[in-house]
C-alpha positions in Angstrom: -22.7 -50.3 41.2 -23.3 -50.0 37.4 -26.4 -48.1 36.4 -28.7 -49.9 33.7 -29.6 -46.8 32.6 -28.8 -43.1 33.0 -32.6 -42.6 34.1 -32.5 -45.0 36.8 -30.0 -44.2 40.1 -28.8 -46.8 42.7 -32.6 -47.5 44.2 -34.1 -48.0 40.9 -36.0 -44.9 40.9 -36.1 -42.8 37.9 -34.0 -39.7 37.8 -34.3 -37.1 35.3 -31.9 -34.5 36.6 -28.9 -36.9 36.1 -30.4 -38.1 32.7 -30.3 -34.4 31.7 -27.0 -33.5 33.3 -25.2 -36.8 31.3 -26.9 -36.1 28.2 -25.9 -32.1 28.3 -22.6 -33.4 29.0 -22.2 -36.3 26.2 -23.6 -33.4 23.3 -20.9 -30.9 25.0 -18.2 -33.2 24.7 -18.8 -34.4 21.2 -19.2 -30.4 20.2 -15.8 -29.9 21.2 -14.0 -33.1 20.5 -14.8 -33.5 16.6 -14.0 -31.0 13.9 -15.5 -30.8 10.8 -12.2 -30.5 8.6 -13.5 -28.6 5.6 -15.2 -26.1 8.0 -11.7 -25.4 9.6 -10.3 -25.4 5.8 -12.9 -22.6 4.7 -12.3 -20.9 7.9 -8.9 -20.8 7.1 -9.3 -19.7 3.6 -12.1 -16.9 4.7 -8.7 -15.6 7.5 -6.1 -15.4 4.6 -8.7 -13.5 2.0 -9.4 -10.9 5.3 -5.7 -10.6 5.7 -5.4 -9.7 1.9 -7.9 -7.2 1.7 -6.6 -5.6 4.5 -3.1 -5.5 3.1 -4.3 -4.4 0.0 -6.5 -1.2 1.2 -5.2 2.2 0.3 -2.9 4.3 2.4 -1.4 8.2 1.7 2.2 9.5 2.6 2.3 12.8 2.9 5.9 13.8 3.1 7.4 17.5 2.9 11.5 18.3 2.6 13.1 21.5 3.6 16.1 22.9 2.3 18.0 25.7 3.2 20.9 28.3 2.0 23.5 27.4 3.5 22.7 23.8 4.4 22.8 22.6 8.1 20.4 25.4 9.3 18.3 24.0 12.5 14.3 23.5 11.2 11.2 24.2 13.2 7.7 23.0 11.5 4.7 24.2 13.9 7.3 25.1 16.7 8.8 21.6 17.0 12.1 20.5 16.0 12.5 18.4 13.2 16.0 18.4 12.4 19.2 20.2 10.3 18.3 20.8 6.8 18.1 19.4 4.2 15.3 17.5 6.1 11.8 16.2 5.5 9.5 14.6 7.5 5.9 13.5 7.3 2.8 15.8 8.3 -0.7 14.8 8.7 -2.9 18.0 7.7 -2.7 20.6 4.6 -2.1 23.8 5.5 -0.3 26.6 6.5 2.6 25.9 8.5 5.4 27.9 10.5 8.6 27.7 10.0 11.7 28.8 11.5 15.2 28.6 10.4 18.3 29.3 12.1 21.8 28.9 11.5 24.8 30.2 13.6 25.9 33.6 11.4 23.0 33.9 9.6 19.5 35.8 10.3 16.8 33.8 11.8 14.1 32.8 9.3 10.3 33.1 11.0 7.7 32.3 7.8 5.0 30.5 7.0 4.4 28.1 4.2 1.1 26.7 2.6 0.6 23.0 1.9 -2.1 22.9 -0.7 -4.3 19.5 -0.9 -4.1 17.3 -3.7 -7.3 16.7 -5.7 -7.6 13.0 -4.5 -7.0 14.7 -0.9 -10.8 17.1 -1.2 -13.7 15.4 0.3 -15.5 13.0 -0.4 -12.5 11.6 -3.2 -10.4 11.2 0.2 -12.3 8.7 1.3 -11.8 6.3 -1.8 -7.5 7.7 -1.8 -7.3 6.5 1.7 -9.6 3.8 2.4 -10.3 1.8 -0.7 -7.4 2.4 -3.2 -5.4 -1.2 -3.5 -2.1 0.8 -3.4 0.5 3.3 -1.8 0.1 7.4 -2.9 2.8 9.6 -1.6 2.5 13.2 -1.9 5.6 14.9 -1.4 6.1 19.0 -1.6 9.8 20.4 -1.9 10.3 24.0 -0.2 14.0 25.7 -0.4 14.8 28.9 1.9 17.7 31.4 1.8 19.1 32.8 4.8 20.7 36.3 4.8 23.9 37.0 6.7 23.7 37.8 10.3 24.1 42.3 10.1 27.6 42.7 12.2 26.0 45.6 14.6 29.4 47.9 15.4 29.5 48.8 19.3 28.8 52.8 18.3 25.6 51.3 16.7 24.9 49.5 19.6 25.4 52.5 22.1 23.4 55.1 19.5 20.3 52.7 19.6 20.6 52.4 23.5 20.2 56.0 23.7 17.6 55.9 21.6 15.3 53.8 23.4 16.4 55.9 26.8 15.2 58.9 25.4 12.0 57.4 24.1 11.6 55.8 27.5 12.1 59.0 29.2 9.7 61.0 27.0 7.0 58.4 27.0 7.0 58.3 23.3 6.9 55.3 20.9 
């Protein structure tokens, strides 16, 4: 059975719903099957330009190198082990850092180090340096620490210190 027009059914009566569905289906199919090559080319060019623009945005790398005398000491920054000296690590913020350095045969060094912010990391300039600057900036800081040799305590000195502590505990003084 064939239809003479999309608006008539098998009995010849008008069927507006069937015509509407058929028309919508034809429009949907024509929209998805045909593609404008100029439009595709434009979208591709815009995508490539966007990717290039993002890849050219600014970036700031912050790093600190800690060296010690003697070399090979274990280095901790803010209670996190970063490795044996000479060691370089990246950091996120500027300011005060706790530094602990340990090596067998040497006294443990507990200190602080200040890492100041350069001018291009001050508000509002930092926005341009980190987001809009079309290049790469590397902010590097070096710190050097010297460890003192471990003081050897004789057994007589150890006994004298123990007696002193015992005496203070019995007397109740500091």
